[in-house]
C-alpha positions as MATLAB code, in Angstrom:
seq = 'XXXXXXXXXXXXXXXXXXXXXXXXXXXXXXXXXXXXXXXXXXXXXXXXXXXXXXXXXXXXXXXXXXXXXXXXXXXXXXXXXXXXXXXXXXXXXXXXXXXXXXXXXXXXXXXXXXXXXXXXXXXXXXXXXXXXXXXXXXXXXXXXXXXXXXXXXXXXXXXXXXXXXXXXXXXXXXXXXXXXXXXXXXXXXXXXXXXXXXXXXXXXXXXXXXXXXXXXXXXXXXXXXXXXXXXXXXXXXXXXXXXXXXXXXXXXXXXXXXXXXXXXXXXXXXXXXXXXXXXXXXXXXXXXXXXXXXXXXXXXXXXXXXXXXXXXXXXXXXXXXXXXXXXXXXXXXXXXXXXXXXXXXXXXXXXXXXXXXXXXXXXXXXXXXXXXXXXXXXXXXXXXXXXXXXXXXXXXXXXXXXXXXXXXXXXXXXXXXXXXXXXXXXXXXXXXXXXXXXXXXXXXXXXXXXXXXXXXXXXXXXXXXXXXXXXXXXXXXXXXXXXXXXXXXXXXXXXXXXXXXXXXXXXXXXXXXXXXXXXXXXXXXXXXXXXXXXXXXXXXXXXXXXXXXXXXXXXXXXXXXXXXXXXXXXXXXXXXXXXXXXXXXXXXXXXXXX';
ca = [
       0.000    0.000    0.000;
       1.348    3.397   -0.984;
       1.337    6.048    1.769;
       1.322    8.915   -0.689;
      -1.901   10.689   -1.555;
      -2.606   10.644   -5.285;
      -3.218   13.858   -7.160;
      -6.848   14.698   -7.823;
      -6.402   14.375  -11.571;
      -5.709   10.619  -11.541;
      -9.252    9.528  -10.750;
     -12.492   10.219  -12.564;
     -15.081    9.681   -9.844;
     -15.371    9.713   -6.078;
     -17.656    7.521   -3.932;
     -17.403    6.415   -0.287;
     -17.951    2.689   -0.940;
     -17.272    0.883   -4.219;
     -18.951   -2.515   -4.489;
     -17.681   -4.949   -7.114;
     -20.495   -7.321   -8.059;
     -24.244   -6.823   -8.169;
     -25.436  -10.203   -6.943;
     -27.377  -10.723   -3.704;
     -24.546   -9.742   -1.353;
     -23.592   -6.642   -3.326;
     -27.174   -5.461   -3.729;
     -28.058   -6.110   -0.094;
     -24.942   -4.263    1.080;
     -25.782   -1.251   -1.094;
     -29.353   -1.290    0.211;
     -28.241   -1.348    3.843;
     -25.642    1.364    3.287;
     -28.351    3.500    1.710;
     -30.500    3.085    4.823;
     -27.454    4.039    6.885;
     -26.895    7.172    4.804;
     -23.762    6.053    2.942;
     -23.420    6.432   -0.819;
     -22.167    3.499   -2.888;
     -21.504    2.476   -6.480;
     -21.988   -1.077   -7.762;
     -19.922   -2.229  -10.741;
     -21.556   -5.378  -12.164;
     -19.781   -7.150  -15.026;
     -22.896   -8.698  -16.585;
     -25.467   -6.804  -18.622;
     -28.414   -8.787  -17.273;
     -29.171  -11.003  -14.321;
     -28.411  -14.644  -15.042;
     -31.616  -16.603  -15.677;
     -30.742  -19.777  -13.756;
     -32.407  -19.632  -10.319;
     -29.239  -20.575   -8.345;
     -29.900  -20.455   -4.585;
     -33.480  -20.961   -3.494;
     -33.801  -20.412    0.265;
     -33.677  -17.355    2.491;
     -32.856  -18.524    5.989;
     -34.646  -17.263    9.097;
     -31.665  -15.036    9.872;
     -31.595  -13.569    6.359;
     -35.267  -12.681    6.626;
     -34.700  -11.145   10.065;
     -32.012   -8.942    8.540;
     -34.248   -7.998    5.625;
     -36.977   -7.014    8.062;
     -34.627   -4.939   10.211;
     -33.673   -2.805    7.213;
     -37.223   -2.344    5.981;
     -37.680   -5.055    3.349;
     -41.203   -6.319    3.968;
     -40.980  -10.056    4.671;
     -44.728  -10.335    4.168;
     -44.197   -9.239    0.553;
     -41.157  -11.501    0.128;
     -43.327  -14.487    1.114;
     -45.672  -13.709   -1.768;
     -42.825  -14.462   -4.204;
     -41.399  -17.956   -4.592;
     -42.589  -21.341   -3.353;
     -45.417  -21.551   -0.851;
     -44.850  -23.208    2.511;
     -47.297  -25.961    1.567;
     -45.443  -26.807   -1.643;
     -41.981  -26.576   -0.048;
     -42.552  -28.484    3.190;
     -40.950  -31.827    2.267;
     -37.792  -33.414    0.895;
     -38.769  -36.493   -1.105;
     -36.537  -39.496   -1.826;
     -37.718  -41.163   -5.024;
     -36.642  -43.393   -7.880;
     -38.141  -40.776  -10.200;
     -40.932  -38.229   -9.873;
     -43.464  -40.569  -11.470;
     -42.339  -43.843   -9.890;
     -41.472  -45.121   -6.424;
     -41.632  -42.852   -3.392;
     -38.987  -44.243   -1.034;
     -39.142  -41.794    1.877;
     -39.317  -38.175    2.964;
     -38.066  -35.685    5.547;
     -39.221  -32.190    6.490;
     -37.412  -29.462    4.563;
     -35.814  -27.210    7.184;
     -38.006  -25.970   10.034;
     -41.350  -24.838    8.665;
     -43.397  -26.129   11.570;
     -45.271  -23.605   13.706;
     -43.064  -24.398   16.699;
     -40.018  -22.819   15.033;
     -41.657  -19.414   15.437;
     -40.680  -19.610   19.095;
     -37.063  -19.350   17.914;
     -37.389  -16.885   15.040;
     -40.091  -14.487   13.857;
     -39.392  -15.367   10.218;
     -39.144  -19.038    9.261;
     -37.240  -20.016    6.124;
     -38.762  -19.079    2.763;
     -37.961  -20.479   -0.662;
     -37.467  -17.860   -3.360;
     -35.283  -18.028   -6.494;
     -32.136  -15.957   -6.096;
     -32.873  -13.796   -9.192;
     -36.306  -12.936   -7.770;
     -34.764  -11.872   -4.459;
     -32.174   -9.787   -6.290;
     -34.921   -8.130   -8.304;
     -36.815   -7.189   -5.127;
     -33.776   -5.327   -3.821;
     -32.936   -3.807   -7.207;
     -36.448   -2.386   -7.429;
     -36.025   -0.754   -4.028;
     -32.772    0.798   -5.227;
     -34.038    1.929   -8.641;
     -34.854    5.465   -7.502;
     -32.161    5.808   -4.872;
     -29.989    8.916   -4.818;
     -27.347    7.061   -2.774;
     -26.846    3.968   -4.938;
     -25.823    3.673   -8.572;
     -25.690    0.314  -10.358;
     -23.583    0.083  -13.513;
     -24.069   -3.071  -15.532;
     -21.462   -4.357  -17.989;
     -18.773   -2.666  -15.894;
     -16.012   -4.925  -14.619;
     -13.090   -4.713  -12.221;
      -9.623   -4.308  -13.754;
      -7.234   -3.381  -10.943;
      -6.828   -1.307   -7.798;
      -4.185    0.565   -5.850;
      -4.441    1.234   -2.136;
      -3.298    4.306   -0.236;
      -3.396    5.248    3.433;
      -6.840    6.800    3.248;
      -8.332    5.676   -0.056;
      -8.418    3.169   -2.903;
      -8.144    3.945   -6.614;
      -9.925    1.258   -8.655;
      -9.831    0.882  -12.420;
     -13.130   -0.198  -13.977;
     -13.805   -1.177  -17.592;
     -17.006   -0.384  -19.459;
     -17.363   -3.697  -21.305;
     -19.483   -2.118  -24.038;
     -17.269    0.838  -24.957;
     -14.056   -0.894  -23.756;
     -13.078    2.353  -22.054;
     -11.616    2.354  -18.561;
     -12.011    4.864  -15.768;
     -10.786    5.255  -12.197;
     -12.933    5.452   -9.073;
     -11.643    6.788   -5.785;
     -13.314    5.336   -2.684;
     -12.709    5.005    1.015;
     -13.317    1.269    0.846;
     -13.936   -1.463   -1.728;
     -16.109   -4.510   -1.057;
     -15.681   -7.451   -3.428;
     -18.979   -9.290   -3.919;
     -17.976  -10.641   -7.319;
     -18.532  -14.336   -6.797;
     -16.553  -17.531   -6.405;
     -14.171  -16.594   -9.232;
     -13.628  -13.144   -7.710;
     -11.390  -10.966   -9.859;
     -10.670   -8.770   -6.844;
      -9.581  -11.691   -4.675;
      -7.375  -12.997   -7.460;
      -5.866   -9.542   -8.045;
      -4.995   -9.246   -4.353;
      -3.499  -12.735   -4.352;
      -5.655  -13.920   -1.450;
      -5.520  -17.701   -1.277;
      -8.277  -19.965   -0.011;
      -8.308  -23.022    2.188;
     -10.485  -25.971    1.343;
     -10.653  -28.653   -1.274;
     -12.353  -29.837   -4.435;
     -14.207  -33.122   -4.124;
     -14.238  -35.933   -6.638;
     -17.796  -34.999   -7.596;
     -18.427  -33.239  -10.899;
     -21.889  -31.717  -11.053;
     -24.244  -30.514  -13.771;
     -26.982  -27.953  -13.230;
     -29.834  -28.245  -15.745;
     -32.408  -25.456  -15.742;
     -35.684  -26.521  -17.343;
     -39.316  -25.502  -17.481;
     -42.033  -28.091  -16.796;
     -45.389  -28.453  -15.088;
     -44.716  -31.159  -12.511;
     -47.957  -30.895  -10.533;
     -49.861  -33.566  -12.522;
     -47.030  -36.017  -11.853;
     -46.341  -35.192   -8.217;
     -49.984  -34.776   -7.217;
     -49.852  -34.975   -3.385;
     -46.103  -35.707   -3.216;
     -45.090  -32.054   -3.384;
     -41.833  -30.833   -1.893;
     -38.998  -28.355   -2.224;
     -36.356  -30.962   -3.009;
     -36.742  -34.297   -4.770;
     -33.723  -36.589   -4.428;
     -33.795  -38.837   -7.469;
     -32.100  -42.187   -6.926;
     -32.135  -43.304  -10.561;
     -28.473  -44.034  -11.461;
     -28.549  -41.865  -14.572;
     -29.521  -38.909  -12.375;
     -28.013  -39.330   -8.893;
     -29.068  -35.863   -7.902;
     -32.007  -33.693   -6.977;
     -34.673  -31.466   -8.441;
     -35.248  -28.071   -6.852;
     -38.910  -27.259   -7.444;
     -38.850  -23.465   -7.475;
     -42.305  -23.464   -9.028;
     -44.056  -26.807   -9.403;
     -45.920  -25.439  -12.413;
     -42.872  -24.167  -14.281;
     -39.380  -23.286  -13.045;
     -37.188  -26.299  -12.111;
     -33.516  -27.083  -11.662;
     -31.949  -30.535  -11.740;
     -28.521  -30.869  -10.121;
     -26.874  -34.204  -10.790;
     -23.486  -35.779  -10.260;
     -21.711  -37.562  -13.096;
     -18.432  -39.252  -13.916;
     -16.536  -36.703  -16.002;
     -14.114  -39.404  -17.170;
     -16.885  -41.473  -18.722;
     -18.980  -38.512  -19.786;
     -16.715  -35.462  -20.286;
     -18.354  -32.089  -19.733;
     -17.761  -31.102  -23.355;
     -19.882  -34.059  -24.497;
     -22.986  -32.716  -22.755;
     -25.567  -31.194  -25.047;
     -29.310  -30.563  -24.953;
     -30.044  -34.074  -26.179;
     -28.120  -35.685  -23.324;
     -29.631  -33.263  -20.803;
     -33.064  -34.386  -21.979;
     -32.083  -37.998  -21.413;
     -31.158  -37.199  -17.803;
     -34.257  -35.062  -17.174;
     -36.476  -37.776  -18.689;
     -34.993  -40.296  -16.243;
     -35.556  -37.901  -13.335;
     -39.195  -37.283  -14.250;
     -39.989  -40.865  -15.225;
     -42.930  -39.930  -17.454;
     -43.590  -38.139  -20.712;
     -43.833  -34.441  -19.994;
     -43.404  -31.442  -22.236;
     -40.539  -29.231  -21.111;
     -37.842  -26.871  -22.353;
     -34.149  -27.024  -21.478;
     -33.242  -23.426  -20.649;
     -29.558  -23.874  -19.787;
     -26.998  -26.317  -18.428;
     -23.571  -25.828  -16.875;
     -20.979  -28.039  -15.150;
     -19.195  -27.289  -11.885;
     -17.067  -28.965   -9.226;
     -18.340  -29.718   -5.741;
     -15.880  -27.785   -3.593;
     -15.304  -26.009   -0.305;
     -13.261  -22.817   -0.343;
     -12.827  -20.136    2.334;
     -10.498  -17.186    1.768;
      -7.576  -17.141    4.205;
      -8.428  -13.591    5.099;
     -11.394  -11.338    4.330;
      -9.625   -7.999    4.477;
      -6.660   -6.465    2.718;
      -6.334   -2.963    4.187;
      -9.270   -1.039    2.647;
     -10.627   -3.923    0.559;
     -13.052   -6.551    1.878;
     -14.305   -9.869    0.521;
     -17.933  -10.871    1.051;
     -20.327  -13.554   -0.155;
     -19.008  -16.088   -2.647;
     -15.885  -13.967   -3.139;
     -14.996  -14.875    0.452;
     -16.344  -18.425    0.560;
     -17.956  -21.024   -1.681;
     -19.721  -24.121   -0.397;
     -21.424  -27.145   -1.908;
     -25.174  -26.481   -2.235;
     -25.944  -29.266    0.255;
     -27.415  -27.250    3.100;
     -28.355  -23.963    1.475;
     -25.754  -22.083    3.501;
     -23.867  -20.146    0.811;
     -26.253  -17.322   -0.107;
     -27.317  -16.847    3.494;
     -23.737  -16.715    4.734;
     -23.077  -13.959    2.193;
     -26.045  -11.897    3.353;
     -24.860  -12.236    6.946;
     -21.373  -11.143    5.857;
     -22.595   -7.824    4.532;
     -25.043   -7.338    7.411;
     -22.070   -7.586    9.750;
     -19.988   -5.252    7.589;
     -22.576   -2.588    6.734;
     -22.976   -0.984   10.143;
     -19.211   -1.052   10.668;
     -18.483    0.707    7.374;
     -21.204    3.249    8.150;
     -19.848    3.850   11.662;
     -16.356    4.529   10.310;
     -17.753    6.669    7.496;
     -19.873    8.792    9.868;
     -17.144    9.083   12.497;
     -18.623    7.089   15.386;
     -15.905    4.422   15.059;
     -12.268    4.167   14.112;
     -10.841    1.928   11.410;
      -9.917   -0.802   13.901;
     -13.617   -1.718   14.140;
     -13.342   -3.108   10.614;
     -10.795   -5.665   11.814;
     -13.619   -7.498   13.591;
     -15.267   -8.353   10.261;
     -12.702  -11.016    9.351;
     -12.492  -12.323   12.908;
     -16.253  -12.747   13.212;
     -17.410  -13.824    9.773;
     -14.595  -16.116    8.641;
     -15.130  -18.569   11.498;
     -18.820  -18.815   10.603;
     -17.889  -19.614    6.992;
     -15.474  -22.342    8.082;
     -18.202  -24.027   10.123;
     -20.813  -23.672    7.377;
     -18.485  -24.929    4.655;
     -17.568  -28.037    6.627;
     -21.234  -28.725    7.333;
     -22.020  -28.445    3.616;
     -19.317  -31.005    2.792;
     -20.566  -33.280    5.570;
     -24.081  -33.083    4.120;
     -22.821  -33.875    0.621;
     -20.791  -36.869    1.759;
     -23.783  -38.290    3.607;
     -26.257  -37.932    0.764;
     -23.968  -39.427   -1.865;
     -23.075  -42.161    0.607;
     -26.771  -43.010    0.714;
     -26.803  -43.421   -3.062;
     -23.906  -45.869   -2.774;
     -25.897  -47.866   -0.209;
     -28.570  -48.315   -2.866;
     -26.137  -49.856   -5.313;
     -26.748  -47.137   -7.890;
     -23.056  -46.503   -8.513;
     -22.532  -49.583  -10.697;
     -21.025  -48.363  -14.000;
     -23.702  -50.203  -15.962;
     -26.892  -48.104  -15.700;
     -29.088  -51.145  -16.298;
     -27.420  -53.091  -13.491;
     -27.522  -50.086  -11.167;
     -31.214  -49.578  -11.871;
     -31.880  -53.269  -11.198;
     -29.988  -52.989   -7.875;
     -32.066  -49.983   -6.893;
     -35.451  -51.607   -7.513;
     -34.307  -54.880   -5.981;
     -33.331  -53.121   -2.754;
     -36.460  -51.039   -2.352;
     -38.529  -54.230   -2.683;
     -36.472  -56.010   -0.016;
     -37.765  -55.532    3.557;
     -34.331  -55.938    5.169;
     -32.699  -53.593    2.681;
     -35.434  -51.032    3.277;
     -34.508  -50.897    6.962;
     -31.016  -49.758    5.965;
     -32.438  -47.367    3.377;
     -34.825  -45.807    5.885;
     -31.972  -45.448    8.362;
     -29.909  -43.834    5.626;
     -32.688  -41.363    4.861;
     -33.136  -40.579    8.552;
     -29.392  -39.893    8.728;
     -29.935  -37.022    6.263;
     -32.207  -35.137    8.706;
     -29.459  -32.755    9.843;
     -28.750  -31.917    6.174;
     -32.246  -30.489    5.848;
     -32.447  -28.750    9.216;
     -29.728  -26.173    9.839;
     -31.542  -23.985   12.348;
     -28.594  -23.993   14.749;
     -26.258  -22.733   12.035;
     -28.759  -20.185   10.741;
     -29.442  -18.375   14.021;
     -27.222  -19.963   16.674;
     -23.728  -18.820   15.711;
     -21.898  -16.763   18.338;
     -19.175  -14.373   17.222;
     -15.922  -15.159   19.003;
     -16.881  -18.782   19.646;
     -14.822  -21.269   17.611;
     -16.795  -24.296   18.770;
     -18.067  -26.447   15.900;
     -21.588  -27.656   16.738;
     -22.058  -31.415   16.836;
     -25.541  -31.088   15.375;
     -26.417  -28.222   13.021;
     -30.114  -28.622   13.771;
     -30.003  -27.845   17.468;
     -30.623  -24.290   18.612;
     -30.729  -23.097   22.194;
     -30.941  -19.339   22.734;
     -28.161  -17.801   24.810;
     -27.555  -14.305   26.108;
     -23.794  -13.895   25.759;
     -21.589  -11.447   23.842;
     -21.509  -12.320   20.145;
     -24.856  -14.124   20.083;
     -27.879  -12.885   18.197;
     -30.397  -11.419   20.630;
     -32.874  -14.233   21.384;
     -36.308  -13.850   19.840;
     -39.622  -13.670   21.661;
     -43.005  -12.350   20.593;
     -43.826   -9.025   22.235;
     -46.522   -6.410   22.661;
     -45.397   -2.861   21.980;
     -46.658   -0.024   24.138;
     -46.255    2.350   21.192;
     -46.052    0.339   17.914;
     -45.184    3.478   15.933;
     -41.805    3.660   17.686;
     -40.642    0.505   15.885;
     -41.572    1.786   12.403;
     -41.872   -1.718   10.980;
     -45.018   -3.371    9.614;
     -46.621   -6.118   11.630;
     -45.448   -9.599   10.764;
     -48.264  -11.587    9.188;
     -47.990  -15.064   10.719;
     -51.344  -16.251    9.381;
     -49.600  -18.298    6.639;
     -48.824  -20.876    9.318;
     -52.509  -21.487    9.989;
     -53.987  -22.209   13.399;
     -55.897  -19.888   15.668;
     -56.369  -16.295   14.557;
     -55.711  -15.134   18.119;
     -52.316  -16.848   18.118;
     -51.356  -15.211   14.817;
     -52.436  -11.845   16.219;
     -49.926  -12.297   19.045;
     -47.084  -13.014   16.601;
     -46.625   -9.587   15.035;
     -43.541   -8.071   16.694;
     -40.300   -9.623   17.931;
     -37.693   -8.613   20.478;
     -35.399   -8.288   17.443;
     -37.598   -5.413   16.248;
     -36.445   -3.413   19.274;
     -32.942   -3.133   17.778;
     -32.517   -0.340   15.245;
     -29.942   -0.791   12.493;
     -28.456    2.661   13.169;
     -28.146    2.490   16.953;
     -26.862    0.528   19.913;
     -29.755   -0.685   22.058;
     -29.747   -0.994   25.851;
     -32.360   -3.455   27.154;
     -33.316   -3.123   30.813;
     -36.214   -4.076   33.090;
     -38.416   -1.272   34.387;
     -37.361   -1.764   38.019;
     -33.766   -0.883   37.146;
     -34.380    1.525   34.287;
     -33.963    4.840   36.093;
     -30.362    4.194   37.080;
     -29.442    2.809   33.663;
     -31.066    5.717   31.827;
     -29.027    8.141   33.915;
     -25.850    6.150   33.232;
     -26.520    6.152   29.482;
     -27.164    9.903   29.431;
     -23.937   10.500   31.321;
     -22.061    8.092   29.032;
     -23.109   10.080   25.966;
     -21.574   13.155   27.592;
     -18.302   11.339   28.187;
     -17.709   10.000   24.675;
     -15.300   11.973   22.470;
     -16.873   15.070   20.963;
     -16.006   13.841   17.464;
     -18.107   10.738   18.105;
     -21.064   12.095   20.052;
     -22.985   13.562   17.115;
     -23.065   10.277   15.168;
     -23.472    7.761   18.001;
     -26.990    6.612   18.913;
     -27.581    4.767   22.172;
     -31.229    3.872   22.862;
     -32.683    2.575   26.107;
     -35.608    0.139   25.710;
     -37.463   -0.823   28.868;
     -39.243   -4.134   29.420;
     -42.481   -3.386   31.213;
     -42.722    0.106   29.750;
     -41.839   -0.007   26.049;
     -42.692   -3.672   25.547;
     -44.033   -6.758   27.290;
     -43.778  -10.429   26.391;
     -46.753  -12.100   24.765;
     -48.401  -15.023   26.628;
     -46.309  -18.194   26.534;
     -43.006  -16.398   25.918;
     -41.655  -16.692   29.468;
     -38.601  -18.685   28.347;
     -37.101  -15.414   27.117;
     -37.070  -14.100   30.699;
     -35.042  -17.139   31.760;
     -32.460  -16.570   29.020;
     -32.351  -12.774   28.923;
     -32.519  -12.081   32.637;
     -33.597   -8.455   32.619;
     -35.916   -9.105   35.560;
     -32.932  -10.352   37.560;
     -30.982   -7.180   36.869;
     -29.100   -7.963   33.671;
     -28.672   -5.098   31.230;
     -28.079   -6.171   27.621;
     -26.236   -3.914   25.179;
     -27.040   -4.896   21.583;
     -25.100   -3.902   18.470;
     -26.798   -2.459   15.375;
     -26.624   -5.921   13.755;
     -28.792   -7.420   16.553;
     -25.846   -9.281   18.099;
     -25.090   -8.791   21.773;
     -22.116   -6.556   22.537;
     -22.149   -6.950   26.312;
     -24.203   -8.211   29.236;
     -23.909   -5.644   32.006;
     -25.091   -5.384   35.575;
     -27.956   -3.143   36.667;
     -25.374   -1.053   38.528;
     -23.306   -0.423   35.390;
     -21.789    3.043   35.512;
     -21.452    5.569   32.722;
     -17.721    4.861   32.667;
     -18.375    1.131   32.205;
     -20.745    1.794   29.307;
     -18.258    4.162   27.661;
     -15.441    1.639   28.076;
     -17.584   -1.113   26.522;
     -18.409    1.038   23.506;
     -14.797    2.185   23.188;
     -13.603   -1.406   23.150;
     -15.858   -2.162   20.189;
     -15.737    1.106   18.237;
     -11.994    1.560   18.789;
     -11.920    5.256   19.708;
];
């Protein structure tokens, strides 16, 4: 990095944050920065959004983050696959033939709403991107330039000069920014330019994604589901049913030595899709592309003023649906930190926590994805479908599913996939600073410790207007109308994206309010104008809904705990009711690096 400050005539434009890549992570980051009052420019190398649906699930945590920043989750649920259609994972010989078994797809039972206000929702990645892009279309703080690609960058003490190419005119120009965030995918040009290596490995599995359009409802009838694992040996993969009446993706594994990727064409794709469907159906092949099942995590996420996020920082196998959601959590973690530095309420050292916090989460998620993949393909081997002769393999498959003893092993093998399709613990249970790898990704127990997401409970607001968020519509779950009426606001809604939140019980609120007011007087003058510290009082500002008493046992405000929550809804500190102004200031200083 050069310490010298470049002359003003060597750059063409100036923007606080330059984002390379306009996929989900880049768009979501720009949207959050806009809400935080920070201007950004997105340089996206492609002219149009890629048609293939890619990722299909927004995790509970991703939806919580969307809600916090004002994206209406009620509207998001109107796009994509309904809960009814997405509820199951089916294990089948083909869509039209034998149904071997099934598991629930993630946690879409009503009980999960005691852990999160926003259960998982299945929506094609391009549709989610379009929702954000529409919100940004009239923004004065965000500009999106398509067909503009990264060329190079040079870093200085207080800025970055990045060269961008207009891929239409072939002209290049230079952008000066305070920071650059690379959201340009698994083949990140920025990461490669910086020479940042990754840890991980490629597996022996070569995969093919086939995007096709077909009405599968007449075939599936009552056997609907989000994922359909097809055991036919020609397929050995799964169908993602984005829309049972139209949009489908088949992801299959194949032996690239016997069937080289260059030999694949539409005719062969049709042969594989026909085997997966198992009946004559009219459909169109929209695209197909090969890829390698791999796990990669960048060895570091920051190089001075440049950050990696999303697939540029990590790429996982699709087994678990953790990639897209990890990327959204990356930029949620980074957005408030960039804004705090930009507005002057934090020093640059705050940005060092991004790598420390997010990289560990990616390592855990990537290993879980590989574990899931190994288990599911191990199940296929149990069925004898890996014989090189397709006819023999198919015979083995049907022989086994007709054998009572063999079916015991098959059912056990299917049951062993349950963790693969239930990652609630990974979605909402990660704790920044904790390097423990969970034994079971499905298990979630709320905790009130620094680094954890604030536990969720349903609440009644004394003044709903203070939250400035629409009510959550939980009626899609069904059940009693009264119950749905009680599930409209969450404790997470108490945490503003542009402020630190102090949660306290009413009995102890007077002393804490005085300490907070005094703390704001003691912070550096350069910080005071841009630092927001809000006190929220249980028993005054909000109360728990009936049946939510577990929250009191975890978040012990009634026992005198005082919880300081970061703008990203993660706990910064658990204080005592006697916390002084000096203690509060010291806690904030430790995080914001004054």
